C-alpha positions as CSV (number, residue, x, y, z in Angstrom):
1,M,24.7,63.8,89.1
2,A,21.9,62.8,91.6
3,S,21.3,66.5,92.4
4,A,20.9,67.3,88.7
5,Y,18.5,64.4,88.2
6,N,16.4,65.4,91.2
7,Q,16.2,69.0,89.9
8,L,15.0,67.7,86.5
9,L,12.5,65.4,88.3
10,D,11.1,68.2,90.5
11,A,10.7,70.5,87.5
12,T,8.8,67.8,85.6
13,I,6.6,67.0,88.6
14,R,5.8,70.7,89.1
15,H,4.9,71.0,85.4
16,L,2.6,68.0,85.5
17,E,0.9,69.2,88.7
18,D,0.3,72.6,87.2
19,L,-1.3,71.0,84.1
20,K,-3.5,68.9,86.4
21,S,-4.6,72.0,88.4
22,R,-5.7,73.5,85.0
23,G,-7.9,70.6,84.3
24,A,-5.7,68.6,82.0
25,C,-6.5,64.9,82.1
26,H,-3.7,63.6,79.9
27,V,-0.4,64.6,78.3
28,A,0.4,63.8,74.7
29,V,3.7,61.9,74.5
30,A,5.2,60.4,71.4
31,P,5.8,56.6,71.4
32,E,9.5,57.0,71.0
33,T,9.5,59.3,74.1
34,L,7.8,56.6,76.2
35,R,10.3,54.0,75.0
36,A,13.2,56.2,75.9
37,L,11.7,56.9,79.4
38,A,11.4,53.2,80.0
39,Q,15.1,52.6,79.4
40,P,17.3,52.3,82.5
41,A,19.4,55.3,83.1
42,A,22.9,54.9,81.7
43,K,25.8,55.2,84.1
44,P,27.7,58.5,83.7
45,Q,31.0,58.0,82.0
46,I,34.0,60.3,82.0
47,P,34.6,61.1,78.3
48,N,37.9,60.2,76.8
49,P,39.1,63.2,74.8
50,K,41.2,61.0,72.5
51,S,38.3,58.6,71.7
52,Q,36.0,61.5,71.1
53,M,38.5,63.1,68.7
54,D,38.8,59.7,66.9
55,K,35.1,59.4,66.5
56,A,34.8,63.0,65.3
57,S,37.5,62.5,62.7
58,A,35.7,59.4,61.4
59,L,32.5,61.3,60.7
60,P,31.8,62.1,57.0
61,Q,32.9,65.6,56.2
62,E,29.4,66.9,55.4
63,L,28.3,65.9,59.0
64,S,31.0,68.0,60.7
65,L,29.6,71.4,61.7
66,A,32.7,72.6,63.6
67,L,34.9,75.5,62.5
68,P,38.6,74.6,61.8
69,G,40.3,73.9,65.1
70,E,37.1,73.0,67.0
71,T,35.8,69.6,68.0
72,P,32.5,68.8,66.3
73,A,29.6,68.0,68.6
74,L,28.6,64.4,68.0
75,D,24.9,65.1,68.8
76,S,23.4,68.4,69.9
77,R,19.9,67.0,70.4
78,P,18.8,66.9,74.1
79,S,17.8,63.6,75.6
80,T,14.1,62.9,76.4
81,L,14.4,63.7,80.1
82,D,16.5,66.8,79.4
83,K,13.9,68.0,76.9
84,V,11.0,67.5,79.3
85,A,12.9,69.2,82.1
86,A,14.1,72.0,79.9
87,F,10.6,72.7,78.8
88,A,9.3,72.6,82.3
89,A,12.0,75.0,83.5
90,L,11.2,77.3,80.5
91,R,7.6,77.3,81.5
92,E,8.4,78.1,85.1
93,R,10.5,81.1,84.0
94,A,7.7,82.4,81.7
95,L,5.0,82.0,84.4
96,A,7.1,84.2,86.7
97,C,8.1,86.8,84.1
98,V,7.5,90.5,84.9
99,K,9.6,92.0,82.1
100,C,6.6,94.0,81.0
101,P,5.2,95.4,84.3
102,H,2.0,96.7,82.8
103,L,1.2,93.3,81.3
104,A,2.2,91.4,84.4
105,S,0.0,93.6,86.6
106,S,-3.1,93.3,84.4
107,R,-2.9,89.6,83.4
108,K,-4.8,86.8,85.1
109,N,-2.6,84.0,83.6
110,V,0.5,83.6,81.6
111,V,-0.5,81.8,78.5
112,F,2.6,79.7,77.8
113,G,1.5,77.2,75.1
114,V,-0.2,73.8,74.8
115,G,0.3,70.6,72.9
116,S,3.0,68.0,72.3
117,I,6.6,69.0,72.8
118,D,7.4,66.4,70.1
119,A,5.1,68.1,67.6
120,Q,6.0,68.2,63.9
121,L,3.6,71.1,63.4
122,M,3.5,74.3,65.4
123,F,1.0,77.2,65.2
124,V,2.0,80.7,66.3
125,G,-0.5,83.5,67.0
126,E,0.0,87.0,68.2
127,A,-1.2,87.2,71.8
128,P,-3.8,85.8,74.2
129,G,-7.3,87.3,74.3
130,A,-9.7,87.5,77.2
131,D,-10.7,83.8,77.1
132,E,-7.1,82.7,76.9
133,D,-6.1,85.0,79.8
134,E,-8.9,83.5,81.9
135,Q,-8.1,79.9,81.1
136,G,-4.3,80.1,80.7
137,E,-4.4,78.3,77.4
138,P,-4.0,79.7,73.9
139,F,-6.8,79.7,71.3
140,V,-9.7,78.6,73.4
141,G,-12.2,81.3,72.4
142,K,-14.3,81.3,69.2
143,A,-11.2,81.7,67.0
144,G,-9.5,78.9,68.9
145,Q,-12.4,76.6,68.4
146,L,-12.2,77.3,64.7
147,L,-8.5,76.6,64.7
148,T,-9.2,73.3,66.4
149,K,-11.6,72.4,63.6
150,I,-9.0,73.3,61.0
151,I,-6.4,71.1,62.8
152,Q,-8.9,68.2,63.0
153,A,-9.7,68.6,59.3
154,T,-6.1,67.7,58.6
155,G,-6.5,64.5,60.5
156,L,-4.6,65.7,63.6
157,S,-5.7,66.9,67.0
158,R,-4.7,69.7,69.3
159,A,-2.7,67.2,71.3
160,D,-0.6,66.3,68.2
161,V,0.5,69.9,67.4
162,Y,1.9,72.7,69.5
163,I,0.1,76.0,69.8
164,A,1.7,79.2,71.2
165,N,1.7,83.0,70.8
166,I,4.4,85.5,70.5
167,L,3.1,87.3,73.6
168,K,2.5,85.1,76.6
169,C,0.4,87.8,78.4
170,R,-2.8,89.4,77.2
171,P,-2.1,93.0,76.0
172,D,-3.6,95.3,78.6
173,T,-6.6,97.4,77.6
174,P,-6.8,100.2,80.2
175,G,-10.1,102.0,80.2
176,Q,-11.8,99.2,78.2
177,T,-14.1,96.6,79.7
178,A,-13.8,94.4,76.6
179,G,-11.9,93.9,73.4
180,N,-8.3,93.3,72.5
181,R,-5.5,95.4,71.2
182,K,-2.5,94.6,68.9
183,P,0.7,94.0,70.9
184,T,3.4,96.6,70.4
185,S,6.7,95.9,68.7
186,D,8.5,96.4,72.0
187,E,6.2,93.9,73.7
188,M,6.8,91.3,71.0
189,A,10.6,91.9,71.0
190,T,10.6,91.5,74.8
191,C,8.6,88.3,74.9
192,I,9.7,86.5,71.7
193,P,12.8,84.8,73.3
194,Y,10.4,82.5,75.1
195,L,9.0,81.5,71.8
196,H,12.5,81.0,70.3
197,E,13.3,78.6,73.2
198,Q,10.0,76.7,72.6
199,I,10.8,76.3,68.9
200,D,14.4,75.2,69.6
201,L,13.2,72.6,72.0
202,I,10.2,71.3,70.0
203,R,12.0,71.4,66.7
204,P,8.9,71.4,64.6
205,R,9.2,70.5,60.9
206,V,6.7,73.3,60.0
207,I,5.5,76.5,61.6
208,V,2.1,78.1,60.7
209,A,2.0,81.8,61.5
210,L,-1.6,82.9,62.1
211,G,-2.4,86.4,61.0
212,A,-0.7,89.6,60.1
213,T,0.6,90.5,63.5
214,A,2.1,87.1,64.1
215,V,3.8,87.3,60.7
216,E,5.1,90.8,61.5
217,G,6.4,89.6,64.9
218,L,8.2,86.7,63.4
219,L,9.5,88.1,60.1
220,G,9.5,91.9,60.7
221,K,7.8,94.4,58.5
222,T,6.2,92.6,55.6
223,L,4.1,93.1,52.5
224,G,1.0,92.2,54.5
225,I,-0.8,88.9,55.1
226,T,-2.9,89.1,52.0
227,K,0.2,89.0,49.8
228,L,2.3,86.7,52.0
229,R,-0.3,83.9,52.8
230,G,0.3,80.7,50.9
231,T,4.0,81.5,50.3
232,W,6.6,79.5,52.1
233,K,9.1,81.4,54.3
234,T,11.8,80.2,56.6
235,Y,12.0,81.1,60.3
236,R,15.0,79.9,62.5
237,G,15.7,77.3,59.9
238,T,12.1,76.0,59.8
239,P,9.7,76.2,56.9
240,L,7.0,78.8,57.8
241,M,3.6,79.1,56.2
242,P,1.8,82.5,56.8
243,T,-2.0,82.3,56.7
244,Y,-5.1,84.2,57.9
245,H,-5.9,84.2,61.6
246,P,-9.0,82.2,62.4
247,A,-10.6,85.4,63.7
248,Y,-10.5,86.7,60.2
249,L,-12.6,83.8,59.0
250,L,-15.1,84.5,61.7
251,R,-15.5,88.0,60.4
252,N,-15.4,87.0,56.7
253,Q,-17.1,83.7,56.2
254,A,-16.9,83.7,52.4
255,M,-16.2,80.3,51.0
256,S,-13.4,81.8,48.9
257,E,-11.6,83.0,52.1
258,K,-12.0,79.6,53.8
259,R,-10.6,77.9,50.8
260,K,-7.5,80.1,50.9
261,V,-6.7,79.0,54.4
262,W,-7.4,75.4,53.6
263,E,-5.1,75.6,50.6
264,D,-2.4,76.8,52.9
265,M,-3.1,73.8,55.2
266,L,-3.0,71.4,52.2
267,A,0.5,72.8,51.5
268,V,1.5,72.2,55.1
269,M,0.2,68.6,55.0
270,E,2.1,67.9,51.8
271,K,5.3,69.5,53.3
272,L,4.9,67.1,56.3
273,G,4.3,64.1,54.0
274,M,0.8,63.6,55.4
275,P,-1.8,61.7,53.3
276,V,-4.3,64.0,51.6
277,S,-7.6,62.4,50.6
278,E,-9.7,63.5,47.6
279,K,-12.4,64.7,50.0
280,Q,-9.9,66.9,51.8
281,R,-8.6,68.4,48.6
282,N,-12.2,69.4,47.7
283,Y,-13.0,71.2,51.0
284,F,-14.6,74.6,50.4
285,L,-14.7,74.3,46.7
286,K,-18.0,75.2,44.9
287,P,-20.0,72.1,44.0
């Protein structure tokens, strides 16, 4: 038990030290997480199979998820310390990943993700660009700055949400000194298990897919972002809202296009039960 605890502690410390080395000054932690961390560790107990069966049989039928003949799991949610350690361990694995040798050899940093691991809202893009590769954080370039403004317009901050990409490495651009390229289907299929683990650990209430490539990577071949945006989908059991990538709004700054993205965010806010002011409802409408 002590060995397992020390491993979790070491993984957490490594994660925090890495964040500090990247210039992070604070880490967003939910109040309930802090309260749980302040509680004394419970003494390990040897489970009594009979008492567990008695408890399981006493559960309402609609709460029992086991197949006939199986013992239902009483609670599959990880504890706070387990979640922090699991996330740190996942990050360590992603940072060391060389499954795509051409990307591993050309990258400067693995861009794992940023934000609260207790976030109710998660944004997913396609892949890091040059700025993200340089800084090791997703959405920090011009498109990222616009995404930050969109998040802030909802009343949240980057620290309140979680931001990630399907690809954790910048797609290589051999022979080019600048610019980006779309990740291939094989690259996305190879890397997306890391995103799956992030989603499973964070358990956001809503996911926002940013742009056509992110939607394609998550949902497969689709009708295109123009037809899909603003329409709720489901991904791994979580409501998913497809919308335009912030980079699109940098290229097309028409008020009508900004309004479309904002309408998608209004729908996200309503899905999360967030208050929406009259001022927010009127953003990007003609006076």
